[in-house]
C-alpha positions as CSV (number, residue, x, y, z in Angstrom):
1,X,0.0,0.0,0.0
2,X,1.2,3.5,-0.8
3,X,0.7,6.0,2.0
4,X,-1.3,9.0,0.7
5,X,0.9,11.7,2.3
6,X,0.1,14.6,0.0
7,X,-3.7,14.0,0.1
8,X,-3.8,13.9,3.9
9,X,-2.8,17.6,4.4
10,X,-6.1,18.7,2.8
11,X,-8.3,16.2,4.7
12,X,-10.7,17.7,7.3
13,X,-12.0,15.7,10.2
14,X,-14.5,16.9,12.8
15,X,-14.3,15.0,16.1
16,X,-17.2,15.3,18.5
17,X,-17.5,13.5,21.9
18,X,-16.3,12.9,25.4
19,X,-13.2,15.1,26.0
20,X,-11.0,14.2,28.9
21,X,-7.6,14.8,30.3
22,X,-5.3,11.8,31.0
23,X,-2.9,12.8,33.8
24,X,0.1,10.7,34.7
25,X,2.2,10.9,37.8
26,X,5.4,8.8,37.5
27,X,7.5,7.9,40.5
28,X,9.7,5.5,42.4
29,X,8.4,3.0,44.9
30,X,10.9,1.8,47.6
31,X,8.8,1.4,50.7
32,X,5.3,0.6,52.1
33,X,3.4,3.3,54.0
34,X,3.3,2.9,57.8
35,X,-0.3,4.2,57.7
36,X,-1.7,1.5,55.5
37,X,-0.5,-1.5,53.5
38,X,0.0,0.5,50.3
39,X,3.1,1.6,48.4
40,X,4.5,5.1,48.8
41,X,5.2,6.7,45.4
42,X,7.7,9.5,45.3
43,X,6.6,11.5,42.3
44,X,9.4,12.4,40.0
45,X,7.6,13.4,36.8
46,X,4.2,14.5,35.8
47,X,2.6,14.4,32.3
48,X,-0.8,15.4,30.9
49,X,-2.2,14.0,27.7
50,X,-5.4,14.5,25.7
51,X,-7.8,11.6,26.3
52,X,-11.1,10.4,24.8
53,X,-12.4,12.4,21.8
54,X,-9.5,14.8,22.3
55,X,-7.0,11.9,21.8
56,X,-8.8,11.0,18.5
57,X,-8.4,14.6,17.3
58,X,-4.8,14.6,18.4
59,X,-4.2,11.4,16.3
60,X,-5.9,13.0,13.3
61,X,-3.6,16.0,13.5
62,X,-0.5,13.7,14.1
63,X,-1.3,12.1,10.7
64,X,-1.1,15.5,9.1
65,X,-4.8,16.1,8.6
66,X,-6.9,19.1,9.8
67,X,-8.7,18.3,13.1
68,X,-11.5,20.2,14.7
69,X,-12.6,19.1,18.2
70,X,-16.0,19.7,19.8
71,X,-16.7,18.7,23.4
72,X,-17.4,19.8,26.9
73,X,-15.0,20.8,29.6
74,X,-15.4,22.4,33.0
75,X,-14.4,25.9,34.0
76,X,-11.3,24.6,35.7
77,X,-7.6,23.9,35.5
78,X,-8.1,20.6,33.6
79,X,-10.2,22.3,31.0
80,X,-7.6,25.0,30.5
81,X,-5.0,22.3,30.2
82,X,-7.0,20.5,27.5
83,X,-7.3,23.7,25.5
84,X,-3.5,24.3,25.6
85,X,-2.6,20.7,24.7
86,X,-5.1,20.8,21.8
87,X,-3.5,24.0,20.5
88,X,0.0,22.5,20.8
89,X,-1.1,19.4,19.0
90,X,-2.4,21.4,16.0
91,X,-6.1,20.8,16.9
92,X,-8.7,23.5,16.4
93,X,-10.8,23.1,19.6
94,X,-14.3,24.5,20.0
95,X,-14.9,23.5,23.6
96,X,-18.1,24.2,25.5
97,X,-17.4,25.4,29.1
98,X,-19.7,23.9,31.7
99,X,-19.2,25.8,34.9
100,X,-21.4,23.5,36.9
101,X,-19.5,20.3,36.2
102,X,-15.8,19.4,36.3
103,X,-13.7,18.4,33.3
104,X,-13.5,14.6,33.0
105,X,-10.1,13.8,34.4
106,X,-8.4,10.4,34.7
107,X,-5.3,10.6,37.0
108,X,-3.0,7.6,37.0
109,X,-0.1,7.0,39.5
110,X,2.7,4.8,38.2
111,X,5.7,3.3,39.9
112,X,8.4,1.5,38.0
113,X,6.3,1.8,34.8
114,X,3.4,-0.1,36.5
115,X,0.0,1.6,37.1
116,X,-0.7,1.5,40.8
117,X,-3.8,3.7,41.1
118,X,-6.3,5.5,38.9
119,X,-8.6,8.3,40.2
120,X,-11.5,9.5,38.0
121,X,-13.2,12.9,38.2
122,X,-16.3,13.0,36.0
123,X,-19.9,14.1,35.8
124,X,-22.5,14.3,33.0
125,X,-22.7,17.7,31.3
126,X,-25.6,20.1,31.8
127,X,-28.4,20.5,29.2
128,X,-27.0,23.9,28.2
129,X,-23.7,22.2,27.3
130,X,-25.4,19.7,25.1
131,X,-27.2,22.6,23.3
132,X,-23.7,24.0,22.8
133,X,-22.5,20.8,21.2
134,X,-25.5,20.8,18.8
135,X,-24.8,24.4,17.8
136,X,-21.1,23.8,17.3
137,X,-21.6,20.8,15.1
138,X,-24.1,22.8,13.0
139,X,-21.5,25.5,12.6
140,X,-18.6,23.3,11.6
141,X,-20.0,20.2,9.8
142,X,-20.3,21.6,6.3
143,X,-16.5,22.5,6.2
144,X,-15.4,18.9,7.0
145,X,-15.0,15.7,5.0
146,X,-15.8,13.3,7.8
147,X,-17.4,13.5,11.3
148,X,-16.2,11.2,14.1
149,X,-18.3,10.6,17.1
150,X,-16.2,9.3,20.1
151,X,-18.5,7.9,22.8
152,X,-17.1,7.2,26.2
153,X,-20.5,7.3,27.9
154,X,-19.5,10.5,29.8
155,X,-22.6,12.4,28.5
156,X,-21.4,14.5,25.6
157,X,-23.1,12.3,23.1
158,X,-26.4,11.9,24.9
159,X,-28.1,13.4,21.8
160,X,-26.0,11.3,19.4
161,X,-29.0,10.5,17.1
162,X,-29.5,14.2,16.4
163,X,-25.8,14.7,15.7
164,X,-25.9,11.8,13.2
165,X,-29.0,13.2,11.5
166,X,-27.4,16.7,11.2
167,X,-24.2,15.3,9.6
168,X,-26.2,13.2,7.2
169,X,-28.3,16.2,6.2
170,X,-25.0,18.0,5.4
171,X,-23.9,15.1,3.3
172,X,-20.9,14.3,5.6
173,X,-20.2,10.6,6.5
174,X,-20.3,9.7,10.2
175,X,-17.9,7.3,12.0
176,X,-18.9,6.2,15.5
177,X,-16.9,4.6,18.2
178,X,-19.8,3.2,20.3
179,X,-20.4,2.5,24.0
180,X,-22.9,0.3,25.8
181,X,-25.3,-2.1,24.3
182,X,-28.0,0.3,22.9
183,X,-26.8,0.5,19.3
184,X,-30.2,1.8,18.1
185,X,-29.0,5.3,19.1
186,X,-26.3,5.1,16.3
187,X,-28.9,4.3,13.6
188,X,-28.0,5.9,10.3
189,X,-24.3,6.3,10.9
190,X,-21.9,5.5,8.1
191,X,-19.6,3.3,10.1
192,X,-19.7,1.9,13.7
193,X,-16.5,0.4,15.2
194,X,-17.2,-1.8,18.2
195,X,-14.3,-3.7,19.8
196,X,-14.8,-7.4,20.5
197,X,-16.2,-6.9,23.9
198,X,-18.6,-4.2,22.8
199,X,-19.8,-6.3,19.9
200,X,-20.5,-9.2,22.3
201,X,-22.6,-6.8,24.4
202,X,-24.6,-5.8,21.3
203,X,-25.2,-9.1,19.7
204,X,-24.2,-11.8,22.2
205,X,-21.3,-14.2,22.1
206,X,-20.6,-16.1,18.9
207,X,-19.0,-19.5,18.5
208,X,-18.0,-19.4,14.9
209,X,-16.9,-16.9,12.3
210,X,-20.1,-17.7,10.3
211,X,-22.2,-16.9,13.4
212,X,-20.3,-13.6,13.8
213,X,-20.9,-12.7,10.2
214,X,-24.6,-13.4,10.4
215,X,-25.1,-11.3,13.5
216,X,-22.9,-8.5,12.3
217,X,-24.7,-8.2,9.0
218,X,-28.0,-8.3,10.7
219,X,-27.0,-5.5,13.0
220,X,-25.6,-3.5,10.2
221,X,-28.9,-3.8,8.2
222,X,-31.0,-3.0,11.2
223,X,-29.1,0.1,12.0
224,X,-28.9,1.2,8.3
225,X,-25.1,1.3,8.4
226,X,-22.9,1.3,5.4
227,X,-20.1,-0.4,7.2
228,X,-19.5,-2.3,10.5
229,X,-15.9,-2.8,11.7
230,X,-15.2,-5.1,14.6
231,X,-11.8,-4.6,16.2
232,X,-10.7,-7.8,17.8
233,X,-7.3,-7.2,19.5
234,X,-4.9,-10.1,18.8
235,X,-7.4,-11.5,16.2
236,X,-7.2,-8.4,14.0
237,X,-10.1,-6.6,12.4
238,X,-13.2,-7.7,10.5
239,X,-15.1,-5.4,8.1
240,X,-18.7,-6.0,7.1
241,X,-20.3,-4.3,4.1
242,X,-22.9,-5.0,1.5
243,X,-20.1,-6.7,-0.4
244,X,-19.6,-9.2,2.4
245,X,-16.8,-9.8,4.9
246,X,-13.2,-8.8,4.9
247,X,-10.6,-9.5,7.6
248,X,-7.0,-8.5,8.4
249,X,-4.8,-10.2,11.0
250,X,-3.3,-8.2,13.8
251,X,0.2,-6.7,13.2
252,X,2.9,-8.6,15.0
253,X,4.1,-5.9,17.5
254,X,5.0,-6.3,21.1
255,X,2.0,-5.1,23.2
256,X,3.0,-2.7,26.0
257,X,-0.2,-0.6,26.6
258,X,-3.5,-0.8,24.8
259,X,-4.7,2.6,26.3
260,X,-6.1,4.7,23.5
261,X,-5.5,2.2,20.7
262,X,-9.1,2.4,19.7
263,X,-8.7,6.2,19.3
264,X,-5.8,5.7,17.0
265,X,-7.6,3.2,14.9
266,X,-10.7,5.5,14.6
267,X,-8.6,8.5,13.7
268,X,-6.7,6.6,11.0
269,X,-10.0,5.3,9.5
270,X,-11.4,8.8,9.4
271,X,-8.3,10.3,7.8
272,X,-8.1,7.6,5.2
273,X,-11.8,7.9,4.3
274,X,-11.4,11.7,4.2
275,X,-8.8,11.3,1.4
276,X,-11.1,8.9,-0.5
277,X,-9.6,5.5,0.2
278,X,-12.0,2.5,0.1
279,X,-13.0,0.8,3.4
280,X,-10.7,-2.2,3.0
281,X,-7.6,-0.1,2.4
282,X,-8.6,2.3,5.2
283,X,-9.0,-0.7,7.5
284,X,-5.5,-2.0,6.6
285,X,-3.9,1.4,7.5
286,X,-5.9,1.6,10.7
287,X,-4.8,-2.0,11.7
288,X,-1.2,-1.0,11.1
289,X,-1.6,2.1,13.2
290,X,-3.1,0.1,16.0
291,X,-0.3,-2.3,15.9
292,X,2.2,0.6,16.4
293,X,0.4,2.4,19.1
294,X,0.1,-0.5,21.5
295,X,3.9,-0.6,21.8
296,X,3.8,2.8,23.5
297,X,2.9,3.8,27.0
298,X,-0.4,5.5,27.7
299,X,-2.7,7.4,25.3
300,X,-0.3,7.9,22.4
301,X,-0.2,8.8,18.8
302,X,1.1,7.4,15.5
303,X,2.6,9.9,13.1
304,X,2.4,9.8,9.3
305,X,6.1,9.0,9.2
306,X,5.7,6.0,11.5
307,X,2.8,4.7,9.5
308,X,4.4,5.2,6.1
309,X,7.6,3.7,7.3
310,X,6.1,0.4,8.4
311,X,6.7,-2.6,6.0
312,X,3.8,-3.7,3.9
């Protein structure tokens, strides 16, 4: 496959969804606390990264495409940090500030490269913030080639059906990373990308590939989807369309951390579709990107140079 470097610079992807901040505290552990049987971490380094929908947008920009991000943040330090990080990553952020609720924040404490603790701060956004998302999408959608809806069940996509309808009315394809088992809310999207566990939640466990194909195609038809892509970790990816079933095996990379791998896959799919590649070729590039990113710590990105440099 030839990497479409020149075409990517003109690709425009609009990412809408649950924006969050991934905060990492790295330290050393050399003793147990006298107060409780827990390790004492002496923090030596701190790092903040864009998470959720913001990580999708960051991956889009890392590939060289134009990324616009719509989401909700609080009127707080974490929200300010997301805005700065998005700007530094080359992402145009149109973030709705919700003064009544905190920015979604996942704080991880690591010792010797092992995660010891995660603390989450999150709350569903207010109705006014959801109105802001609707308005922002209406303002931006016509200037983009693809819309990505990144659902982490934090509330930003509570009105996802309306967002899909608005994008369709504008003639812009919609790619959805789903959450939960109520897939009816994604009806009419162009593509839905459940992982293996999410697919099992939606259609039940399957025993054979034929059974998976039958259930996937039935779900795709019921939801009026053009394409259904099931990401299956070490089993690769399987694509379902009107033309049938296509499968690619997982790339043979050492797995270090799967955090954010789905974001990278979704971003790569979106960029490749924005430049006009067919679904099968887009899936192959996304599979390659996922294989690279799992070899990195935390929510990471894959650059165009990394992706183009991988052997075919």
